[in-house]
PLY file of the C-alpha trace (Angstrom):
ply
format ascii 1.0
element vertex 164
property float x
property float y
property float z
element edge 163
property int vertex1
property int vertex2
end_header
0.00 0.00 0.00
1.57 3.31 -0.98
2.27 5.97 1.60
-0.63 8.06 2.80
-0.33 11.78 1.91
0.82 12.68 5.46
3.65 10.13 5.42
4.52 11.02 1.83
4.85 14.68 2.80
7.09 13.73 5.72
9.28 11.58 3.45
9.70 14.47 1.00
10.46 16.84 3.88
13.04 14.38 5.17
14.76 14.19 1.78
14.81 17.96 1.30
15.72 19.07 4.82
18.14 16.53 6.29
20.43 15.95 3.30
23.37 17.68 5.04
23.17 15.43 8.11
25.58 12.52 7.63
23.46 10.03 9.56
20.55 10.58 7.11
22.45 10.52 3.79
22.37 6.74 3.31
18.70 6.61 4.22
17.90 9.42 1.77
19.85 7.63 -0.97
17.96 4.42 -0.18
14.65 6.31 -0.37
15.61 7.81 -3.74
16.34 4.33 -5.07
12.75 3.21 -4.36
10.07 3.17 -7.08
7.77 6.22 -7.24
4.71 4.00 -6.88
5.23 4.26 -3.12
3.41 7.61 -3.11
-0.37 7.64 -3.07
-0.62 11.33 -4.01
0.12 12.24 -7.66
1.71 15.60 -6.77
4.01 13.94 -4.24
4.93 11.32 -6.84
5.86 14.08 -9.32
7.98 15.87 -6.72
9.70 12.59 -5.83
10.47 11.85 -9.50
11.86 15.36 -9.94
14.14 14.90 -6.93
15.11 11.40 -8.00
16.14 12.54 -11.48
17.57 15.89 -10.36
19.75 14.36 -7.66
21.00 11.47 -9.76
24.77 11.64 -10.06
26.60 11.20 -13.31
27.24 7.55 -13.98
28.58 5.33 -16.69
25.70 3.72 -18.54
27.48 0.40 -18.77
28.99 -0.24 -15.37
27.97 2.05 -12.56
24.81 1.46 -10.56
22.58 4.49 -10.02
23.81 6.83 -7.31
22.66 10.16 -5.95
24.30 13.41 -4.98
23.02 13.94 -1.47
24.58 16.80 0.45
26.31 19.96 -0.63
25.52 22.75 -3.06
24.23 20.59 -5.91
21.51 19.10 -3.70
20.57 22.53 -2.36
20.36 23.87 -5.91
17.95 21.12 -7.06
15.73 21.61 -4.01
15.76 25.43 -4.25
14.92 25.29 -7.94
11.83 23.21 -7.10
10.85 25.55 -4.25
11.21 28.81 -6.14
10.22 27.65 -9.64
7.62 24.92 -9.06
6.84 24.72 -12.78
10.10 22.78 -13.31
8.33 19.85 -11.66
5.00 20.24 -13.43
3.56 23.18 -15.40
0.44 23.07 -13.19
2.36 23.37 -9.90
2.06 26.46 -7.71
4.14 27.56 -4.74
1.65 25.97 -2.32
2.34 22.55 -3.89
6.03 22.72 -2.99
5.76 24.66 0.28
6.68 21.55 2.27
10.10 21.18 0.65
13.04 22.08 2.87
11.03 22.06 6.11
12.16 19.62 8.77
9.42 17.04 9.41
9.91 17.14 13.17
11.39 15.20 16.06
9.08 12.17 15.59
10.83 11.37 12.30
13.60 9.03 13.39
15.12 5.69 12.39
12.06 3.75 13.58
9.68 5.94 11.55
11.93 5.56 8.49
11.91 1.76 8.76
8.13 1.75 9.16
7.87 4.02 6.13
9.87 1.51 4.07
7.54 -1.29 5.12
4.47 0.80 4.21
6.04 1.71 0.85
5.77 -1.90 -0.33
3.13 -3.41 1.94
-0.09 -4.68 0.41
-3.30 -4.23 2.37
-4.23 -7.42 4.25
-7.97 -7.12 3.72
-7.72 -7.08 -0.06
-5.15 -9.88 -0.01
-7.47 -12.17 1.94
-10.42 -11.38 -0.35
-8.30 -11.98 -3.44
-7.15 -15.35 -2.16
-10.73 -16.45 -1.44
-11.86 -15.24 -4.85
-9.02 -16.98 -6.63
-9.67 -20.33 -4.96
-13.35 -20.31 -5.93
-12.51 -19.20 -9.47
-9.84 -21.88 -9.73
-12.26 -24.60 -8.64
-14.83 -23.39 -11.18
-12.30 -23.29 -13.99
-11.08 -26.79 -13.10
-14.60 -28.17 -13.15
-15.31 -26.34 -16.40
-12.07 -27.62 -17.87
-12.99 -31.20 -16.98
-16.43 -30.87 -18.52
-15.08 -29.38 -21.71
-12.42 -32.07 -22.04
-15.02 -34.83 -21.51
-17.37 -33.31 -24.03
-14.59 -32.93 -26.57
-13.78 -36.65 -26.30
-17.37 -37.73 -26.90
-18.14 -35.20 -29.57
-15.44 -36.09 -32.10
-16.32 -35.24 -35.67
-17.02 -38.27 -37.86
-14.30 -39.38 -40.20
-14.88 -38.48 -43.78
-15.35 -41.46 -46.09
-14.86 -41.33 -49.77
0 1
1 2
2 3
3 4
4 5
5 6
6 7
7 8
8 9
9 10
10 11
11 12
12 13
13 14
14 15
15 16
16 17
17 18
18 19
19 20
20 21
21 22
22 23
23 24
24 25
25 26
26 27
27 28
28 29
29 30
30 31
31 32
32 33
33 34
34 35
35 36
36 37
37 38
38 39
39 40
40 41
41 42
42 43
43 44
44 45
45 46
46 47
47 48
48 49
49 50
50 51
51 52
52 53
53 54
54 55
55 56
56 57
57 58
58 59
59 60
60 61
61 62
62 63
63 64
64 65
65 66
66 67
67 68
68 69
69 70
70 71
71 72
72 73
73 74
74 75
75 76
76 77
77 78
78 79
79 80
80 81
81 82
82 83
83 84
84 85
85 86
86 87
87 88
88 89
89 90
90 91
91 92
92 93
93 94
94 95
95 96
96 97
97 98
98 99
99 100
100 101
101 102
102 103
103 104
104 105
105 106
106 107
107 108
108 109
109 110
110 111
111 112
112 113
113 114
114 115
115 116
116 117
117 118
118 119
119 120
120 121
121 122
122 123
123 124
124 125
125 126
126 127
127 128
128 129
129 130
130 131
131 132
132 133
133 134
134 135
135 136
136 137
137 138
138 139
139 140
140 141
141 142
142 143
143 144
144 145
145 146
146 147
147 148
148 149
149 150
150 151
151 152
152 153
153 154
154 155
155 156
156 157
157 158
158 159
159 160
160 161
161 162
162 163
């Protein structure tokens, strides 16, 4: 289940405010390596993609795995560009859409919250999973019984051989 808008906003704030703190750099790089489908909100997904692409370091196309420039002036420049010119992310964006960038998300955002956020990024809702499993088992049993009936009927209903 993708992140709820509140958690998505906190994740974006974390990326754009704590990039100069050494203890958060690896976690921010890990977050940037995640797929954008982890955001439930389309605007947050667009901001995340902008940051992901904007902060991607130069790499060799053949050998180097993706890496990100987290920390320093280049990171600040990418974030400030998004804050002051929101149309670089999306032509429809206004300043209110990017107001959360660069603000610290607060004291409650710590290592435990970050690990929970990672779990939520990929977690599927349990209720839907249970319903899907029940639905699949009944569909499978119907298709098996239908398959048996059709195979039996095909054996008995063979076309007559043509005689000349």
